[in-house]
Each structure stands twice: as C-alpha cells, then as structure tokens.
C-alpha positions in Angstrom: 2.1 13.5 1.3 5.7 13.4 0.1 6.4 10.3 2.1 3.4 8.5 0.5 4.7 8.7 -3.1 7.7 6.3 -2.7 5.3 3.9 -0.9 2.8 4.1 -3.8 5.6 3.3 -6.3 6.8 0.3 -4.2 3.3 -1.0 -3.8 2.6 -0.6 -7.5 5.7 -2.6 -8.4 4.7 -5.3 -5.9 1.2 -5.5 -7.4 2.6 -5.8 -11.0 4.9 -8.6 -9.9 2.1 -10.4 -8.1 -0.3 -10.2 -11.0 2.4 -11.6 -13.4 3.1 -14.5 -11.0 -0.6 -15.4 -10.8 -0.2 -16.5 -7.2 -1.8 -14.1 -4.7 -1.9 -15.1 -1.0 -3.9 -13.3 1.8 -1.1 -11.0 2.9 -0.4 -10.1 -0.8 -4.1 -9.2 -1.2 -3.7 -6.9 1.8 -0.8 -5.1 0.1 -2.8 -4.8 -3.1 -5.7 -3.3 -1.1 -3.3 -0.8 0.5 -2.1 0.2 -2.9 -5.7 0.8 -4.0 -6.3 3.0 -1.0 -3.2 5.1 -1.7 -4.1 5.5 -5.3 -7.8 6.2 -4.9 -7.3 8.6 -1.9 -10.8 7.8 -0.7 -11.9 9.2 2.7 -10.9 6.0 4.4 -7.6 6.2 2.5 -6.4 9.0 4.8 -7.1 6.8 7.8 -5.0 4.0 6.2 -2.2 6.4 5.4 -2.2 7.7 9.0 -2.1 4.1 10.3 0.7 3.1 8.0 2.7 6.2 8.9 2.1 5.6 12.6 3.2 2.0 12.3 6.3 2.9 10.2 7.1 5.7 12.7 7.0 3.3 15.6 9.3 0.9 13.8 11.8 3.5 12.8 
C-alpha cells in the first residue's frame, strides 16, 4: 500500500496536466483510468494494483 501512494500522486499530476492541455490520446486515457482505479480502490482496483506492481517489479 505504501508503494501505491507515490504512484497515485504522479498519476494525479499527469491527469491534471492532461485536462489542462485538452488533448487526451488513447494511452493518456489509460493512465487516467489507472488513476481512477487507484483512487476508488474498487475490487478490480486491487487486481490493477497487483498487475502494475508485477510489471514494475519485472522491470526493476
């Protein structure tokens, strides 16, 4: 859970910048969607968090 907080902050900043630019592409919409899952913490949000952690763990 502690590792998710910095990611939430980064995704929030990205979302604010995208909304201000008024130019949202497909990959940017995916980032905004990920931000929504992290913030809402819906049941599927835990699956998204696990997947992101797994992907970042494989890259690191």
